[in-house]
N, C-alpha and C positions, 0 to 999 in steps of 0.2 A: 699351616696345613690344616684343613678341616678334620674334625673328629666325628665319626659316626658312633653311636652308642646304643646299648640297651642297658637300662638300669633296673635293679631290683626284680629280676626274673626269679620267681620262686618255683623250684622243681623238686619233687620227691624222688629219692633214690636210696639204694642200699649200699652205703660205703662206710667202711670203718674196720678197725682191727678186732673189735669185740664180736663174739658170735651173734649177739642180738642185733648188731648193726648190719649184719649180712642177711637178716631175715625180716627185719622191721624197717619200713621206709622212714626216712628222716627228711626234713626240709633243708634245702640248700638254696642260698641266695647267690645268684650269679650277676656280676656286672662286667660288661665288656666295652672297651673303647678301641676303635680302629682308626688309625691315621691313614687316610687315603686321599688321593688326588680326586676331587669331585668336579673338576672343571669341565670334563667331558659330559658328565651327567647334568651339570648346570646348564650347559648349552643345548643338549639334545632333549632333556626332560624324559629320558628313557631309562627304565629300570635296569636294562641290560648293561648300562654304563656305570653302575654303582653296585655296592653290596646290598643285596636284598635282605632286609631285616627279618622277614618271615623265614627265609632259608636259614639265616644265622640262628634264629630262635629254635628252629627245628633241629639243627645240628646239636645245639646245647641240650635241649630237652631229650632227644633220643639217647644221647650218650649218658646223661645223668640217670634216666629212667631204666635203660636197658643194659647197661654194663655195671659191673661192681668192682670196686677197688678197695684195698685195705687202707690206703692213705689218700687224703685229700690232695696231696702233692701230685700223685699220679693222675687223679681225676683232672686236676687243673692243667697238667702238661698235655694230657690227651686232648682236652678241649682246645688248648692253644695250637697244637699240631694240626688238628682238623680245620680250625678257622684259618690258620696261616697257609692252607692249601691254595687259598685265593692269592695269587701272585701280585695282585694290585695293592695288598695291604703293606704299608710301610712300617707301621708300628702297632703292637697289640699291648693293651693293658687289660688284664683279666683278673677278677677276684672271685673267690669261692668262699662263702661263709657257711659254716655248719650250724644252722640255727638251733637245733635241738640237742646239741652236745652237752650244754651246761644249763643249770637253772638260772644262772646269772653270768652274763658275758657271752660273747660270740667269737669263737676261734675261726680262723680261716687262713687263706693264703692269697697273695697278690703276685702276679707274674707280669713283668714288663719285658718285652722282647721285640727285636727288630724283625720285620717281615722280609720276605724274599725281594720285594720291590726296593727295599732300602739297601740291600747288600748285593 
């Protein structure tokens, strides 16, 4: 099954349990992979028959920039839930890296979940 993806999307947001993290934007790197049947889009050559990358990017960017969560786990699950609203998605793999958390090393979370189309 084909996989559509966006790699290395860098978005600033205010997420974290420490007070300064709620007021000072930090960089987050988002990677998302969507397993989806692209056969209809491959035949039609129509954007309406697939997931629109621009819309997917806008969902991610809007959520990271305009909402605030204490835990990156909550941010990742919120993103996953919003993306999986598209019933055509059979599987989602989403990672959120918190790029500015440490001087060395990058913490993050990776979620793999079945979409509504798979179940």
